[in-house]
MARKOLLUM-296045 format. One record per residue (C-alpha): residue number from 1; residue in three letters; y, z, x. Coordinates in steps of 0.2 Angstrom, whole numbers, plus 5000, padded with zeros to 4 digits. Layout:
BEGIN
<atom><seq>NUM</seq><type>ALA</type><c2>Y</c2><c3>Z</c3><c1>X</c1></atom>
...
//
This chain:
BEGIN
<atom><seq>1</seq><type>UNK</type><c2>5427</c2><c3>5403</c3><c1>5424</c1></atom>
<atom><seq>2</seq><type>UNK</type><c2>5416</c2><c3>5388</c3><c1>5427</c1></atom>
<atom><seq>3</seq><type>UNK</type><c2>5401</c2><c3>5386</c3><c1>5415</c1></atom>
<atom><seq>4</seq><type>UNK</type><c2>5386</c2><c3>5377</c3><c1>5421</c1></atom>
<atom><seq>5</seq><type>UNK</type><c2>5381</c2><c3>5363</c3><c1>5409</c1></atom>
<atom><seq>6</seq><type>UNK</type><c2>5365</c2><c3>5358</c3><c1>5418</c1></atom>
<atom><seq>7</seq><type>UNK</type><c2>5355</c2><c3>5361</c3><c1>5434</c1></atom>
<atom><seq>8</seq><type>UNK</type><c2>5345</c2><c3>5346</c3><c1>5438</c1></atom>
<atom><seq>9</seq><type>UNK</type><c2>5336</c2><c3>5341</c3><c1>5455</c1></atom>
<atom><seq>10</seq><type>UNK</type><c2>5347</c2><c3>5354</c3><c1>5464</c1></atom>
<atom><seq>11</seq><type>UNK</type><c2>5363</c2><c3>5347</c3><c1>5456</c1></atom>
<atom><seq>12</seq><type>UNK</type><c2>5374</c2><c3>5360</c3><c1>5447</c1></atom>
<atom><seq>13</seq><type>UNK</type><c2>5384</c2><c3>5351</c3><c1>5434</c1></atom>
<atom><seq>14</seq><type>UNK</type><c2>5399</c2><c3>5361</c3><c1>5427</c1></atom>
<atom><seq>15</seq><type>UNK</type><c2>5417</c2><c3>5362</c3><c1>5422</c1></atom>
<atom><seq>16</seq><type>UNK</type><c2>5432</c2><c3>5372</c3><c1>5428</c1></atom>
<atom><seq>17</seq><type>UNK</type><c2>5440</c2><c3>5380</c3><c1>5413</c1></atom>
<atom><seq>18</seq><type>UNK</type><c2>5455</c2><c3>5370</c3><c1>5407</c1></atom>
<atom><seq>19</seq><type>UNK</type><c2>5458</c2><c3>5361</c3><c1>5423</c1></atom>
<atom><seq>20</seq><type>UNK</type><c2>5464</c2><c3>5346</c3><c1>5414</c1></atom>
<atom><seq>21</seq><type>UNK</type><c2>5463</c2><c3>5338</c3><c1>5396</c1></atom>
<atom><seq>22</seq><type>UNK</type><c2>5453</c2><c3>5322</c3><c1>5401</c1></atom>
<atom><seq>23</seq><type>UNK</type><c2>5435</c2><c3>5325</c3><c1>5399</c1></atom>
<atom><seq>24</seq><type>UNK</type><c2>5426</c2><c3>5326</c3><c1>5416</c1></atom>
<atom><seq>25</seq><type>UNK</type><c2>5413</c2><c3>5336</c3><c1>5425</c1></atom>
<atom><seq>26</seq><type>UNK</type><c2>5410</c2><c3>5342</c3><c1>5442</c1></atom>
<atom><seq>27</seq><type>UNK</type><c2>5394</c2><c3>5341</c3><c1>5452</c1></atom>
<atom><seq>28</seq><type>UNK</type><c2>5389</c2><c3>5352</c3><c1>5467</c1></atom>
<atom><seq>29</seq><type>UNK</type><c2>5374</c2><c3>5352</c3><c1>5478</c1></atom>
<atom><seq>30</seq><type>UNK</type><c2>5375</c2><c3>5362</c3><c1>5494</c1></atom>
<atom><seq>31</seq><type>UNK</type><c2>5392</c2><c3>5359</c3><c1>5502</c1></atom>
<atom><seq>32</seq><type>UNK</type><c2>5395</c2><c3>5342</c3><c1>5493</c1></atom>
<atom><seq>33</seq><type>UNK</type><c2>5405</c2><c3>5341</c3><c1>5477</c1></atom>
<atom><seq>34</seq><type>UNK</type><c2>5411</c2><c3>5326</c3><c1>5466</c1></atom>
<atom><seq>35</seq><type>UNK</type><c2>5420</c2><c3>5324</c3><c1>5450</c1></atom>
<atom><seq>36</seq><type>UNK</type><c2>5416</c2><c3>5311</c3><c1>5436</c1></atom>
<atom><seq>37</seq><type>UNK</type><c2>5427</c2><c3>5306</c3><c1>5422</c1></atom>
<atom><seq>38</seq><type>UNK</type><c2>5417</c2><c3>5306</c3><c1>5405</c1></atom>
<atom><seq>39</seq><type>UNK</type><c2>5431</c2><c3>5296</c3><c1>5396</c1></atom>
<atom><seq>40</seq><type>UNK</type><c2>5435</c2><c3>5282</c3><c1>5393</c1></atom>
<atom><seq>41</seq><type>UNK</type><c2>5420</c2><c3>5277</c3><c1>5403</c1></atom>
<atom><seq>42</seq><type>UNK</type><c2>5409</c2><c3>5287</c3><c1>5416</c1></atom>
<atom><seq>43</seq><type>UNK</type><c2>5418</c2><c3>5284</c3><c1>5432</c1></atom>
<atom><seq>44</seq><type>UNK</type><c2>5419</c2><c3>5293</c3><c1>5449</c1></atom>
<atom><seq>45</seq><type>UNK</type><c2>5435</c2><c3>5302</c3><c1>5451</c1></atom>
<atom><seq>46</seq><type>UNK</type><c2>5433</c2><c3>5310</c3><c1>5468</c1></atom>
<atom><seq>47</seq><type>UNK</type><c2>5419</c2><c3>5313</c3><c1>5481</c1></atom>
<atom><seq>48</seq><type>UNK</type><c2>5418</c2><c3>5326</c3><c1>5494</c1></atom>
<atom><seq>49</seq><type>UNK</type><c2>5402</c2><c3>5323</c3><c1>5505</c1></atom>
<atom><seq>50</seq><type>UNK</type><c2>5389</c2><c3>5314</c3><c1>5494</c1></atom>
<atom><seq>51</seq><type>UNK</type><c2>5382</c2><c3>5298</c3><c1>5500</c1></atom>
<atom><seq>52</seq><type>UNK</type><c2>5381</c2><c3>5282</c3><c1>5490</c1></atom>
<atom><seq>53</seq><type>UNK</type><c2>5363</c2><c3>5284</c3><c1>5485</c1></atom>
<atom><seq>54</seq><type>UNK</type><c2>5367</c2><c3>5302</c3><c1>5479</c1></atom>
<atom><seq>55</seq><type>UNK</type><c2>5382</c2><c3>5296</c3><c1>5469</c1></atom>
<atom><seq>56</seq><type>UNK</type><c2>5371</c2><c3>5283</c3><c1>5461</c1></atom>
<atom><seq>57</seq><type>UNK</type><c2>5358</c2><c3>5296</c3><c1>5456</c1></atom>
<atom><seq>58</seq><type>UNK</type><c2>5371</c2><c3>5308</c3><c1>5449</c1></atom>
<atom><seq>59</seq><type>UNK</type><c2>5379</c2><c3>5294</c3><c1>5439</c1></atom>
<atom><seq>60</seq><type>UNK</type><c2>5362</c2><c3>5290</c3><c1>5431</c1></atom>
<atom><seq>61</seq><type>UNK</type><c2>5360</c2><c3>5309</c3><c1>5427</c1></atom>
<atom><seq>62</seq><type>UNK</type><c2>5377</c2><c3>5309</c3><c1>5419</c1></atom>
<atom><seq>63</seq><type>UNK</type><c2>5373</c2><c3>5293</c3><c1>5409</c1></atom>
<atom><seq>64</seq><type>UNK</type><c2>5357</c2><c3>5301</c3><c1>5403</c1></atom>
<atom><seq>65</seq><type>UNK</type><c2>5366</c2><c3>5317</c3><c1>5397</c1></atom>
<atom><seq>66</seq><type>UNK</type><c2>5383</c2><c3>5310</c3><c1>5392</c1></atom>
<atom><seq>67</seq><type>UNK</type><c2>5382</c2><c3>5314</c3><c1>5374</c1></atom>
<atom><seq>68</seq><type>UNK</type><c2>5377</c2><c3>5332</c3><c1>5378</c1></atom>
<atom><seq>69</seq><type>UNK</type><c2>5390</c2><c3>5334</c3><c1>5391</c1></atom>
<atom><seq>70</seq><type>UNK</type><c2>5404</c2><c3>5328</c3><c1>5379</c1></atom>
<atom><seq>71</seq><type>UNK</type><c2>5398</c2><c3>5340</c3><c1>5366</c1></atom>
<atom><seq>72</seq><type>UNK</type><c2>5397</c2><c3>5355</c3><c1>5378</c1></atom>
<atom><seq>73</seq><type>UNK</type><c2>5415</c2><c3>5350</c3><c1>5384</c1></atom>
<atom><seq>74</seq><type>UNK</type><c2>5421</c2><c3>5351</c3><c1>5366</c1></atom>
<atom><seq>75</seq><type>UNK</type><c2>5413</c2><c3>5367</c3><c1>5362</c1></atom>
<atom><seq>76</seq><type>UNK</type><c2>5419</c2><c3>5375</c3><c1>5378</c1></atom>
<atom><seq>77</seq><type>UNK</type><c2>5437</c2><c3>5370</c3><c1>5376</c1></atom>
<atom><seq>78</seq><type>UNK</type><c2>5439</c2><c3>5372</c3><c1>5357</c1></atom>
//
């Protein structure tokens, strides 16, 4: 199961159910996908296909919704 936390500007932001303990989210758009850590700071963990300007836009989205994503993470995995 991979619940979607947000769909925004064509990006699907989601988690894989209990992939690992450290808070993180995945972002997918078309064939591209990346993973960002949410803790201890927002940081790119891996990237498969996104260009630098897209990663910058994604990071801004994550920063804007950081509190919401962390709460959704806790609710989903509790």
